[in-house]
Backbone as JSON, one array per atom type, in Angstrom:
{
  "sequence": "MKAPAIPADEAYRLDALQSLDILDTGPEGDFDAIVGLARELFQVPICLVSLIDSERQWFKACIGLDASETSREISFCGHAILEEGAFVVLDATKDERFADNPLVTGPPDIRFYAGMPIRLPSGYQVGTVCIIDRAPHASFDDTDRKRLSLLADMAVTAMALRGLRGELGRTQLTVDRLRSAVHLSPLPLALADPAGRIEEANPAFNGLCRTDPMAGRPAGELLAVPDEQWSAAASAPEEAEVRTGTDGRRLRVVQDPGGMILVGLPEEAPEDEAL",
  "N": [[18.09, 30.5, 46.34], [18.81, 28.21, 43.83], [18.68, 28.26, 40.21], [17.89, 25.83, 37.65], [20.63, 24.91, 35.47], [21.17, 25.35, 32.12], [21.25, 22.84, 29.74], [24.08, 21.91, 27.54], [23.51, 20.99, 25.22], [21.16, 21.82, 24.59], [19.36, 23.1, 22.44], [19.3, 20.9, 20.75], [18.31, 19.09, 22.65], [15.43, 19.83, 22.86], [14.67, 19.87, 20.41], [14.3, 17.24, 20.1], [12.37, 16.82, 22.05], [10.31, 17.96, 20.89], [9.52, 16.87, 18.78], [8.33, 14.5, 19.7], [5.84, 15.23, 19.91], [4.16, 15.63, 22.12], [3.59, 17.35, 24.24], [1.42, 19.29, 25.88], [-1.0, 17.52, 25.42], [-3.48, 15.42, 26.19], [-4.63, 13.5, 29.17], [-3.44, 10.12, 29.3], [-3.58, 6.45, 29.53], [-1.01, 4.85, 29.78], [0.76, 6.75, 30.86], [-0.39, 7.6, 33.14], [-0.66, 5.24, 34.16], [2.08, 4.7, 35.09], [2.54, 6.9, 37.21], [0.72, 5.83, 39.12], [1.69, 3.66, 39.53], [4.21, 4.29, 40.82], [3.22, 5.89, 42.96], [2.46, 3.69, 44.52], [4.67, 2.23, 44.69], [6.22, 3.88, 46.23], [4.95, 5.04, 48.42], [4.36, 7.91, 48.6], [2.82, 11.1, 48.43], [2.96, 12.71, 45.8], [3.28, 12.14, 42.42], [4.95, 12.42, 39.46], [5.0, 12.67, 35.88], [7.21, 14.18, 34.28], [7.9, 16.97, 31.73], [10.42, 18.54, 30.34], [10.33, 21.73, 29.03], [11.04, 24.73, 26.99], [10.97, 26.97, 29.03], [9.17, 26.02, 30.9], [8.1, 23.3, 33.13], [6.06, 20.58, 32.3], [3.53, 18.61, 32.91], [2.89, 15.35, 31.96], [1.72, 13.35, 33.3], [0.16, 12.96, 36.57], [-0.02, 12.89, 39.84], [-1.55, 14.02, 42.91], [-0.85, 17.03, 42.34], [-2.46, 19.94, 41.75], [-1.78, 21.64, 39.6], [-0.57, 21.78, 36.13], [1.68, 22.5, 35.19], [4.78, 24.2, 35.82], [7.12, 26.74, 36.42], [10.26, 26.51, 34.74], [12.38, 27.5, 35.94], [12.0, 27.54, 38.55], [11.92, 24.76, 39.05], [12.53, 21.4, 40.35], [12.89, 19.09, 38.6], [14.22, 20.31, 36.44], [16.79, 20.53, 37.24], [17.02, 17.72, 37.55], [17.17, 16.65, 35.0], [19.92, 16.76, 34.05], [21.41, 15.11, 35.2], [23.14, 11.88, 35.22], [21.96, 9.75, 36.51], [19.51, 9.11, 39.25], [18.39, 12.16, 40.93], [18.39, 13.27, 43.85], [17.01, 14.92, 46.72], [16.97, 15.21, 49.96], [16.06, 16.55, 51.86], [14.8, 19.55, 51.33], [14.8, 21.96, 52.65], [17.15, 22.06, 54.0], [18.95, 22.45, 52.01], [20.79, 24.21, 50.37], [20.65, 24.93, 47.35], [17.5, 24.8, 47.14], [16.43, 25.69, 49.62], [14.8, 28.15, 49.82], [13.36, 28.26, 47.6], [10.34, 28.69, 46.02], [8.6, 26.38, 45.64], [9.21, 25.05, 47.96], [9.07, 26.69, 50.32], [6.49, 27.55, 50.12], [3.22, 26.19, 48.92], [3.68, 23.43, 46.54], [5.13, 22.69, 49.35], [7.41, 21.24, 49.01], [9.55, 18.85, 50.39], [10.88, 16.38, 50.35], [12.64, 14.97, 47.44], [12.87, 12.99, 44.59], [13.83, 12.36, 41.45], [14.2, 10.59, 38.17], [15.84, 10.74, 35.29], [14.22, 10.84, 32.12], [15.49, 9.23, 29.6], [15.68, 9.31, 26.0], [16.31, 7.01, 23.3], [17.93, 8.37, 21.53], [19.49, 9.85, 23.22], [19.05, 11.91, 24.52], [17.8, 13.84, 27.28], [14.67, 14.28, 28.37], [12.78, 14.88, 30.23], [11.57, 13.82, 33.28], [10.91, 10.95, 35.48], [9.3, 11.57, 38.6], [9.04, 11.57, 42.22], [7.55, 13.06, 44.92], [7.85, 14.17, 48.32], [6.01, 15.71, 51.19], [7.18, 15.79, 53.44], [10.52, 15.5, 54.94], [12.94, 12.73, 54.01], [15.05, 10.02, 55.1], [16.81, 8.49, 53.54], [17.5, 7.23, 50.39], [17.75, 4.5, 48.73], [19.85, 2.04, 47.01], [17.95, 0.15, 45.84], [15.51, 1.6, 45.91], [16.56, 3.48, 43.94], [16.85, 2.07, 41.81], [14.31, 0.68, 41.21], [13.05, 3.48, 40.52], [14.38, 3.92, 38.16], [13.44, 2.11, 36.33], [10.91, 2.89, 36.06], [11.25, 5.23, 34.76], [12.39, 4.17, 32.38], [9.83, 2.73, 31.68], [8.24, 5.09, 30.94], [9.9, 5.99, 28.76], [9.18, 3.74, 26.77], [6.72, 3.93, 26.79], [6.11, 6.35, 25.35], [7.53, 5.69, 22.99], [5.75, 3.98, 22.25], [3.65, 5.43, 21.95], [4.19, 7.14, 19.77], [4.34, 4.94, 17.57], [1.71, 4.14, 17.43], [0.7, 6.71, 16.71], [1.78, 6.93, 14.11], [0.87, 4.66, 12.83], [-1.71, 5.32, 12.76], [-1.7, 7.53, 11.42], [-0.95, 6.12, 8.82], [-2.98, 4.33, 8.53], [-5.14, 6.46, 7.84], [-3.85, 7.3, 5.34], [-4.31, 4.84, 3.72], [-7.2, 4.48, 4.14], [-8.32, 6.68, 2.53], [-6.8, 6.09, 0.09], [-8.27, 3.82, -0.39], [-10.75, 4.7, -0.77], [-10.59, 6.24, -2.81], [-10.12, 4.2, -4.89], [-12.26, 2.88, -5.07], [-13.99, 4.78, -5.93], [-13.22, 4.98, -8.57], [-13.84, 4.56, -12.05], [-12.62, 2.54, -13.61], [-12.1, -0.84, -13.15], [-10.77, -2.17, -10.53], [-8.62, -4.22, -8.37], [-7.2, -6.06, -5.53], [-5.37, -9.21, -5.31], [-4.3, -12.21, -3.48], [-1.09, -14.1, -3.44], [-2.09, -16.49, -4.54], [-4.13, -15.6, -6.42], [-6.64, -15.24, -5.28], [-9.29, -12.71, -4.62], [-8.91, -9.87, -2.63], [-9.5, -7.29, -2.15], [-11.7, -5.17, -3.5], [-13.34, -2.94, -6.45], [-16.52, -1.46, -7.22], [-16.5, -1.39, -9.97], [-14.8, -3.63, -10.68], [-16.26, -5.71, -9.43], [-18.38, -5.68, -11.0], [-17.41, -7.38, -13.36], [-17.13, -9.85, -12.69], [-18.2, -13.18, -12.6], [-19.42, -14.33, -10.18], [-19.49, -13.67, -6.63], [-16.93, -11.7, -5.79], [-15.33, -12.15, -3.5], [-15.54, -14.93, -2.84], [-13.59, -16.52, -2.62], [-12.6, -17.85, -4.91], [-10.18, -18.28, -7.43], [-9.23, -15.27, -9.18], [-9.04, -15.79, -12.28], [-10.85, -17.52, -12.54], [-13.38, -16.42, -11.81], [-13.59, -14.36, -13.6], [-13.47, -15.61, -15.75], [-11.37, -16.01, -17.44], [-9.54, -17.78, -19.94], [-7.66, -20.71, -18.88], [-4.89, -21.16, -19.87], [-4.34, -18.5, -20.32], [-4.47, -17.16, -17.99], [-2.9, -18.65, -16.21], [-0.58, -18.03, -17.53], [-0.31, -15.19, -17.27], [-0.56, -14.7, -14.35], [1.94, -16.01, -13.34], [3.82, -14.38, -14.6], [6.73, -12.33, -14.7], [6.65, -9.54, -14.09], [4.37, -8.06, -15.13], [1.39, -8.49, -17.09], [-1.06, -9.05, -19.63], [-4.59, -9.72, -19.56], [-7.54, -11.05, -20.99], [-10.93, -10.89, -20.34], [-13.55, -13.35, -20.01], [-16.28, -12.84, -19.81], [-17.16, -10.06, -21.02], [-15.12, -9.45, -22.4], [-13.2, -7.58, -21.68], [-10.36, -5.8, -21.15], [-7.54, -6.62, -18.78], [-4.98, -5.58, -16.84], [-2.65, -7.38, -15.16], [-0.78, -6.9, -12.49], [2.43, -7.64, -10.69], [2.75, -7.68, -7.29], [4.77, -7.3, -4.21], [3.05, -8.48, -2.15], [1.14, -10.06, -3.57], [-0.96, -9.81, -6.28], [-1.99, -7.08, -8.37], [-4.99, -6.27, -10.24], [-5.88, -4.35, -12.62], [-8.26, -2.68, -14.63], [-8.27, -2.03, -18.2], [-8.71, 0.85, -20.3], [-11.74, 0.7, -22.25], [-11.83, -0.42, -25.29], [-12.62, 1.67, -28.15], [-15.16, 1.54, -30.45], [-14.44, 0.72, -34.05], [-15.5, 2.6, -36.02], [-15.88, 4.94, -34.4], [-13.52, 5.34, -33.43], [-12.37, 6.05, -35.85]],
  "CA": [[17.52, 29.62, 45.41], [19.6, 28.02, 42.25], [17.92, 27.93, 39.05], [18.67, 24.92, 37.1], [21.62, 25.03, 34.44], [20.67, 24.71, 30.52], [22.2, 21.76, 29.06], [24.96, 22.33, 26.43], [23.01, 20.36, 23.91], [19.82, 22.19, 24.82], [18.63, 23.06, 21.1], [18.77, 19.64, 20.18], [17.21, 18.28, 23.47], [14.21, 20.5, 22.74], [14.16, 19.26, 19.19], [13.86, 15.79, 20.42], [11.17, 16.68, 22.86], [9.1, 18.65, 20.19], [9.58, 15.66, 17.71], [7.63, 13.42, 20.43], [4.36, 15.66, 19.8], [3.52, 15.23, 23.15], [3.28, 18.45, 24.94], [0.14, 19.84, 26.06], [-1.86, 16.59, 25.33], [-4.53, 15.06, 27.17], [-4.19, 12.11, 29.74], [-3.16, 8.65, 28.4], [-3.51, 5.61, 30.24], [0.25, 4.44, 29.9], [1.58, 7.33, 31.55], [-1.14, 7.61, 34.34], [-0.36, 3.76, 35.16], [3.23, 4.95, 35.85], [2.54, 7.46, 38.26], [0.04, 5.18, 39.81], [2.73, 2.53, 40.24], [5.25, 5.03, 41.58], [2.78, 6.03, 44.34], [1.99, 2.3, 45.07], [5.97, 1.52, 45.12], [7.12, 4.73, 47.38], [4.04, 5.53, 49.35], [4.6, 9.31, 48.44], [1.55, 11.61, 47.98], [3.04, 13.24, 44.79], [4.13, 11.57, 41.41], [4.81, 12.83, 38.06], [5.82, 12.37, 34.6], [7.44, 15.79, 34.09], [8.66, 16.86, 30.52], [11.29, 20.02, 30.6], [10.21, 22.48, 27.89], [12.2, 25.59, 27.24], [10.74, 27.8, 30.15], [8.32, 25.32, 31.88], [8.21, 21.95, 33.29], [4.93, 20.24, 31.81], [3.09, 17.26, 33.44], [2.18, 14.64, 31.03], [0.77, 12.6, 34.08], [0.32, 13.62, 37.78], [-0.85, 12.64, 40.97], [-1.01, 14.96, 43.9], [-0.92, 18.27, 42.27], [-3.5, 20.57, 40.55], [-0.95, 22.39, 38.44], [-0.4, 20.89, 35.11], [3.06, 22.88, 34.72], [5.47, 24.94, 36.53], [8.26, 27.56, 35.93], [11.52, 25.78, 34.57], [13.32, 28.08, 36.72], [12.08, 26.95, 39.93], [11.66, 23.33, 39.05], [13.65, 20.52, 40.8], [13.15, 18.33, 37.46], [15.34, 21.03, 35.54], [18.12, 20.07, 37.84], [17.47, 16.3, 37.42], [17.49, 16.11, 33.63], [21.45, 17.29, 34.16], [22.47, 14.08, 36.01], [22.97, 10.75, 34.51], [21.14, 8.81, 37.3], [18.54, 9.55, 39.9], [18.69, 13.02, 41.54], [17.62, 13.1, 45.11], [17.06, 15.61, 47.73], [16.31, 14.37, 51.14], [15.37, 17.54, 52.92], [14.9, 20.58, 50.73], [14.84, 22.97, 53.61], [18.48, 21.93, 54.19], [19.43, 22.32, 50.85], [20.93, 25.62, 49.58], [19.88, 25.06, 46.13], [16.15, 24.83, 47.25], [15.8, 26.09, 50.68], [13.99, 29.56, 49.48], [12.4, 27.92, 46.34], [8.83, 28.99, 46.27], [7.88, 25.19, 45.86], [9.48, 24.77, 49.2], [8.4, 27.37, 51.18], [4.81, 27.3, 49.81], [2.74, 24.77, 48.31], [3.11, 22.03, 47.39], [5.84, 22.35, 50.3], [8.16, 20.03, 48.94], [10.65, 18.4, 51.55], [11.82, 15.05, 49.94], [12.35, 14.82, 45.88], [13.6, 12.19, 43.57], [13.67, 12.34, 39.95], [14.87, 10.11, 37.16], [15.68, 11.4, 33.71], [13.61, 9.95, 30.9], [16.42, 9.24, 28.38], [15.44, 8.78, 24.67], [17.28, 6.43, 22.63], [18.88, 9.52, 20.95], [20.48, 10.28, 24.34], [18.57, 13.43, 24.99], [17.09, 13.61, 28.46], [13.37, 15.05, 27.94], [11.98, 15.08, 31.29], [11.91, 12.95, 34.58], [9.48, 10.36, 36.33], [9.72, 12.15, 39.96], [8.25, 11.41, 43.56], [7.83, 14.07, 45.89], [6.95, 14.21, 49.69], [6.17, 17.05, 52.0], [7.99, 15.27, 54.69], [12.0, 14.81, 54.43], [13.2, 11.25, 54.11], [16.25, 9.77, 55.85], [17.59, 7.8, 52.75], [16.63, 6.7, 49.08], [18.83, 3.46, 48.61], [20.02, 1.55, 45.4], [16.87, -0.4, 45.49], [14.57, 2.63, 45.46], [17.12, 3.86, 42.74], [16.64, 1.0, 40.63], [12.68, 1.13, 40.94], [12.54, 4.65, 39.59], [15.06, 3.89, 36.85], [12.63, 1.06, 35.87], [9.57, 3.72, 35.94], [11.65, 6.0, 33.73], [12.35, 3.05, 31.39], [8.6, 2.57, 31.21], [7.98, 6.24, 30.31], [10.36, 5.86, 27.57], [8.34, 2.54, 26.23], [5.18, 4.82, 26.36], [6.49, 7.28, 24.62], [7.66, 5.2, 21.68], [4.46, 3.24, 21.66], [2.65, 6.42, 21.61], [4.75, 7.56, 18.42], [4.08, 4.06, 16.64], [0.28, 4.54, 17.51], [0.53, 8.01, 15.63], [2.39, 6.51, 12.61], [-0.15, 3.63, 12.34], [-2.95, 6.18, 12.43], [-1.49, 8.37, 10.08], [-0.85, 5.24, 7.7], [-4.57, 3.9, 8.01], [-5.88, 7.31, 7.14], [-3.82, 7.09, 4.13], [-4.98, 3.58, 3.3], [-8.52, 4.68, 3.94], [-8.38, 7.84, 1.46], [-6.69, 5.35, -1.15], [-9.27, 2.73, -0.74], [-12.08, 5.47, -0.93], [-10.43, 6.61, -4.24], [-10.23, 2.94, -5.44], [-13.86, 2.51, -4.96], [-14.76, 5.68, -6.92], [-12.51, 4.98, -9.84], [-14.79, 4.13, -13.21], [-11.9, 1.64, -13.81], [-12.08, -1.96, -12.6], [-9.57, -2.32, -9.58], [-8.8, -5.16, -7.34], [-5.98, -6.59, -5.21], [-5.38, -10.32, -5.14], [-3.01, -12.45, -2.96], [-0.37, -14.72, -4.61], [-3.0, -17.62, -5.19], [-5.2, -15.07, -7.34], [-7.98, -14.75, -4.68], [-9.48, -11.52, -4.37], [-8.87, -9.51, -1.35], [-10.35, -6.11, -2.17], [-12.2, -4.77, -5.17], [-14.09, -1.91, -6.4], [-17.92, -1.97, -7.71], [-16.47, -1.64, -11.49], [-14.52, -4.86, -10.99], [-17.17, -6.5, -9.07], [-19.32, -5.81, -12.24], [-16.96, -7.95, -14.23], [-17.4, -11.08, -12.19], [-19.53, -14.04, -12.58], [-20.05, -14.5, -8.87], [-19.23, -12.73, -5.41], [-15.45, -11.81, -6.14], [-14.88, -12.39, -2.21], [-16.04, -16.25, -2.71], [-12.42, -17.39, -2.38], [-12.08, -18.75, -6.15], [-9.29, -17.58, -8.13], [-9.69, -14.37, -10.27], [-8.91, -15.97, -13.27], [-12.47, -18.29, -12.89], [-14.37, -15.38, -11.54], [-13.74, -13.45, -14.86], [-13.84, -16.48, -17.01], [-10.14, -16.17, -18.26], [-8.92, -19.09, -20.11], [-6.71, -21.25, -18.07], [-3.44, -20.75, -20.2], [-3.99, -17.27, -20.2], [-4.5, -16.57, -16.45], [-1.62, -19.03, -15.8], [0.75, -17.18, -17.96], [-0.49, -13.91, -16.48], [-0.17, -14.9, -13.13], [3.28, -16.31, -13.14], [4.55, -13.3, -15.38], [7.82, -11.68, -13.46], [5.98, -8.13, -13.42], [3.02, -7.76, -15.51], [0.89, -9.39, -18.19], [-2.56, -8.67, -19.71], [-5.61, -10.72, -19.84], [-9.02, -10.56, -21.36], [-12.16, -11.62, -19.54], [-14.63, -14.04, -20.98], [-17.5, -12.29, -19.65], [-17.35, -9.17, -21.5], [-13.92, -9.3, -23.37], [-12.75, -6.39, -21.18], [-8.98, -6.09, -21.04], [-7.3, -6.4, -17.49], [-3.5, -5.77, -16.84], [-2.24, -8.11, -14.02], [0.43, -6.47, -11.81], [2.86, -8.4, -9.51], [3.51, -6.98, -6.24], [5.15, -8.33, -3.01], [1.93, -8.88, -1.55], [0.29, -10.99, -4.68], [-1.03, -9.01, -7.57], [-3.17, -6.04, -8.65], [-5.67, -6.15, -11.39], [-6.16, -3.0, -13.11], [-9.01, -2.84, -15.92], [-7.85, -0.91, -19.07], [-10.0, 1.48, -20.73], [-12.69, 0.12, -23.09], [-11.36, -0.17, -26.7], [-13.67, 2.41, -28.86], [-15.35, 0.9, -31.84], [-13.55, 1.39, -35.04], [-16.11, 3.49, -36.51], [-15.87, 6.07, -33.46], [-11.98, 5.65, -33.6], [-12.19, 7.02, -37.14]],
  "C": [[18.44, 29.55, 44.01], [18.78, 27.57, 41.21], [18.78, 26.88, 38.31], [19.61, 25.52, 35.79], [21.03, 24.6, 33.21], [21.77, 23.96, 30.1], [23.02, 22.11, 27.97], [24.17, 22.15, 25.1], [21.15, 20.85, 24.01], [18.98, 22.25, 23.42], [18.07, 21.91, 20.7], [17.86, 18.98, 21.13], [15.85, 18.81, 23.26], [13.56, 20.24, 21.42], [13.5, 17.94, 19.49], [12.65, 15.83, 21.08], [10.07, 17.16, 22.01], [8.77, 17.52, 19.4], [8.45, 14.58, 18.47], [6.14, 13.95, 20.04], [3.55, 15.1, 20.96], [3.12, 16.36, 24.34], [1.93, 18.84, 24.85], [-1.25, 18.76, 25.47], [-2.24, 16.14, 26.48], [-3.72, 13.67, 28.0], [-4.14, 10.98, 28.91], [-2.79, 7.78, 29.46], [-1.96, 5.26, 30.66], [1.01, 5.3, 30.83], [0.91, 7.54, 32.97], [-0.9, 6.3, 35.13], [1.16, 4.13, 35.78], [3.28, 5.85, 37.11], [1.71, 6.73, 39.3], [0.87, 4.2, 40.62], [3.78, 3.13, 41.0], [4.65, 5.44, 43.03], [2.66, 4.7, 45.29], [3.43, 1.76, 45.73], [6.61, 2.54, 46.47], [6.19, 5.15, 48.33], [4.27, 6.97, 49.65], [3.2, 10.1, 47.95], [1.66, 12.31, 46.61], [3.97, 12.56, 43.75], [3.96, 12.25, 40.11], [5.52, 12.29, 37.01], [5.94, 13.73, 33.96], [8.39, 15.91, 32.64], [9.2, 18.65, 30.77], [11.17, 20.54, 29.14], [11.16, 23.64, 28.24], [12.39, 26.47, 28.39], [9.9, 27.06, 31.17], [8.8, 23.75, 32.04], [6.63, 21.3, 33.2], [4.6, 18.87, 32.4], [2.29, 16.41, 32.53], [1.17, 13.82, 32.04], [1.35, 13.15, 35.43], [-0.58, 13.26, 38.54], [-0.58, 13.56, 42.14], [-1.12, 16.31, 43.55], [-2.09, 18.68, 41.36], [-3.05, 21.14, 39.55], [-0.87, 21.36, 37.29], [1.11, 21.47, 34.64], [3.47, 23.92, 35.79], [6.7, 25.73, 35.87], [9.47, 26.69, 36.04], [12.32, 26.41, 35.64], [13.19, 27.77, 38.14], [11.83, 25.28, 40.01], [12.95, 22.43, 39.53], [14.13, 19.43, 39.46], [14.21, 19.13, 36.37], [16.49, 20.6, 36.15], [18.24, 18.47, 37.37], [17.79, 15.69, 36.12], [19.12, 16.36, 33.43], [21.92, 16.12, 34.71], [22.21, 12.63, 35.03], [22.03, 9.7, 35.24], [20.09, 9.76, 37.95], [19.15, 10.98, 40.64], [17.89, 13.21, 42.58], [17.84, 14.37, 45.95], [16.18, 15.13, 48.74], [15.45, 15.28, 52.02], [15.72, 18.83, 52.04], [15.17, 21.83, 51.69], [16.5, 22.85, 54.13], [19.35, 22.14, 53.2], [19.75, 23.53, 50.09], [20.48, 25.86, 48.41], [18.36, 25.36, 46.13], [15.35, 25.37, 48.49], [14.85, 27.31, 50.45], [13.45, 29.05, 48.17], [11.04, 28.11, 46.84], [8.12, 27.61, 46.36], [8.17, 24.56, 47.08], [8.82, 25.63, 50.14], [7.1, 27.93, 51.18], [4.53, 26.18, 49.04], [3.24, 24.58, 46.93], [4.25, 21.72, 48.71], [6.77, 21.31, 50.3], [9.48, 19.94, 49.93], [11.55, 17.48, 50.68], [11.41, 15.26, 48.28], [13.35, 13.84, 45.35], [13.18, 12.11, 42.27], [14.64, 11.31, 39.19], [14.7, 10.45, 35.93], [15.05, 10.43, 32.89], [14.67, 10.28, 29.84], [15.79, 8.75, 27.18], [16.49, 7.89, 24.48], [18.32, 7.26, 22.01], [19.88, 9.65, 22.16], [20.22, 11.56, 25.1], [17.76, 13.16, 26.19], [15.83, 14.87, 28.72], [12.74, 15.54, 29.22], [12.66, 14.13, 32.42], [10.35, 12.04, 34.95], [10.26, 10.8, 37.81], [8.73, 11.74, 40.78], [8.54, 12.61, 44.34], [7.03, 14.0, 47.44], [6.87, 15.53, 50.47], [6.64, 16.69, 53.22], [9.51, 14.87, 54.07], [12.12, 13.32, 54.74], [14.55, 11.1, 54.4], [17.11, 9.28, 54.9], [16.71, 7.6, 51.57], [18.12, 5.62, 48.67], [19.02, 2.99, 47.27], [18.67, 0.96, 44.98], [15.68, 0.37, 45.15], [15.11, 3.37, 44.08], [16.62, 3.18, 41.25], [15.03, 0.75, 40.18], [12.45, 2.33, 40.4], [13.12, 4.64, 38.48], [13.99, 2.88, 35.97], [11.26, 2.03, 35.54], [9.99, 4.7, 34.73], [11.82, 5.1, 32.56], [10.81, 2.88, 30.81], [8.03, 3.73, 30.66], [8.51, 6.09, 28.76], [9.68, 4.99, 26.39], [7.21, 3.43, 25.78], [5.47, 5.63, 25.43], [6.69, 6.92, 22.81], [6.45, 4.43, 21.37], [3.38, 4.4, 21.23], [3.06, 6.91, 19.97], [4.26, 6.42, 17.33], [2.54, 4.29, 16.58], [0.18, 5.83, 16.39], [0.79, 7.56, 14.27], [1.37, 5.63, 12.04], [-1.36, 4.42, 12.03], [-2.83, 6.91, 11.29], [-1.5, 7.44, 8.69], [-2.48, 4.81, 7.42], [-5.29, 5.08, 7.67], [-5.57, 7.35, 5.65], [-4.49, 6.0, 3.36], [-6.77, 3.73, 3.0], [-8.97, 5.69, 2.76], [-7.91, 6.92, 0.05], [-7.9, 4.4, -1.52], [-10.59, 3.64, -1.16], [-11.99, 6.05, -2.6], [-10.33, 5.47, -5.19], [-11.75, 2.77, -6.02], [-14.58, 3.52, -5.73], [-14.29, 5.65, -8.14], [-13.7, 4.16, -10.5], [-13.95, 2.81, -13.59], [-11.9, 0.34, -13.12], [-10.72, -2.3, -11.82], [-9.69, -3.23, -8.78], [-7.39, -5.54, -6.79], [-6.3, -8.14, -4.94], [-4.5, -11.03, -4.21], [-2.33, -13.63, -3.86], [-1.15, -15.88, -5.27], [-4.1, -16.8, -6.17], [-6.39, -14.7, -6.65], [-8.28, -13.35, -4.24], [-9.76, -11.04, -2.91], [-9.53, -8.17, -1.14], [-10.62, -5.74, -3.4], [-13.23, -3.87, -5.07], [-15.34, -2.14, -7.28], [-17.64, -2.11, -9.42], [-15.74, -3.01, -11.63], [-15.35, -5.85, -10.5], [-18.11, -6.81, -10.18], [-18.93, -6.88, -13.52], [-16.82, -9.54, -13.85], [-18.35, -11.98, -12.16], [-20.18, -14.38, -11.25], [-19.23, -13.41, -7.9], [-17.61, -12.73, -5.66], [-14.61, -12.17, -4.85], [-15.11, -13.94, -1.75], [-14.77, -16.99, -2.54], [-12.03, -18.17, -3.52], [-11.35, -17.77, -6.83], [-9.81, -16.58, -9.22], [-9.96, -14.83, -11.57], [-10.56, -16.77, -13.7], [-13.41, -17.49, -12.72], [-14.64, -14.63, -12.82], [-13.61, -14.19, -16.16], [-12.54, -16.25, -18.01], [-9.82, -17.45, -18.55], [-7.89, -19.36, -19.22], [-5.47, -21.08, -18.38], [-3.36, -19.41, -20.08], [-3.72, -16.58, -18.9], [-3.24, -17.09, -15.95], [-0.38, -18.27, -16.17], [0.76, -15.83, -17.21], [0.05, -13.81, -14.95], [1.43, -15.32, -12.56], [4.47, -15.4, -13.87], [5.64, -12.67, -14.31], [7.28, -10.51, -12.87], [4.47, -7.9, -13.9], [2.57, -8.44, -16.82], [-0.67, -8.85, -18.58], [-3.36, -9.89, -20.18], [-6.97, -10.03, -20.55], [-10.13, -11.33, -20.75], [-13.09, -12.09, -20.63], [-15.94, -13.74, -20.81], [-17.96, -11.21, -20.6], [-16.17, -8.76, -22.49], [-13.02, -8.1, -22.91], [-11.33, -6.71, -20.79], [-8.58, -5.79, -19.57], [-5.8, -6.53, -17.4], [-3.25, -6.52, -15.37], [-0.75, -7.71, -13.61], [1.0, -7.32, -10.88], [3.31, -7.39, -8.53], [3.82, -7.81, -5.2], [4.06, -8.99, -2.15], [0.98, -9.99, -2.45], [-0.11, -10.27, -5.98], [-2.27, -8.05, -7.47], [-3.62, -6.16, -9.99], [-6.33, -5.0, -11.78], [-7.05, -3.2, -14.58], [-8.61, -1.68, -16.9], [-9.12, -0.18, -19.63], [-10.48, 0.61, -21.94], [-12.1, 0.5, -24.37], [-12.88, 0.76, -27.44], [-14.02, 1.66, -30.11], [-14.72, 1.69, -33.12], [-14.02, 2.48, -35.69], [-15.91, 4.96, -35.71], [-14.26, 6.31, -33.5], [-11.52, 6.55, -34.66], [-12.6, 8.55, -36.86]]
}
């Protein structure tokens, strides 16, 4: 048996794999769909999305095997990630690299193997989409290679989408925390679109309005700010200050790319208290 060689860029390759934050995660539909499609296309009993860690190959998606991982030293996929294209073994019993491999001499009794490297945009090959049969194959032609390459491309896309979903989830968590902080603030706070219509407001801001702040009316009207004062504030290049007509509360109007932010300033203390 010949163990797979270690790539020259192994440390960086492993960093790229770890950055995906995918090892030892649960089943996901995008990856399960890939192995399902592979089985339909190639009519083989075993299909894998396999990722090559430092000492193991771990299966993100798997059809036909009970195991979730095997040793990298005996893996076929460890050899496949060293190739630019498909790595094909038509009959493992007749291949000196694999004839005495325990995955050939015992379960799952591999005879045929074809694996296409999963190549990240960075260039690092972190695993394979592979198909396995318990009977040898006579050939694996250009059409087969193209199909397997498309499945590997699907795996790269699935990984990218998975990363984007993770980023969106973390962003949404931050937004939710900020929204909670805004709603707990004793100062009036609101977000408005470029036309001045309120999109988000906390209870303190709602208390300044003459009617429902989400009613679609401009903030200046909701707060009874004189038209001239509101127009000047809304057209200010950066920020301006207005005073509500409801209770004389001061508000800072800050321009931002999405519209404007309205921030209530602390109430002025009566002169006798100030002294």
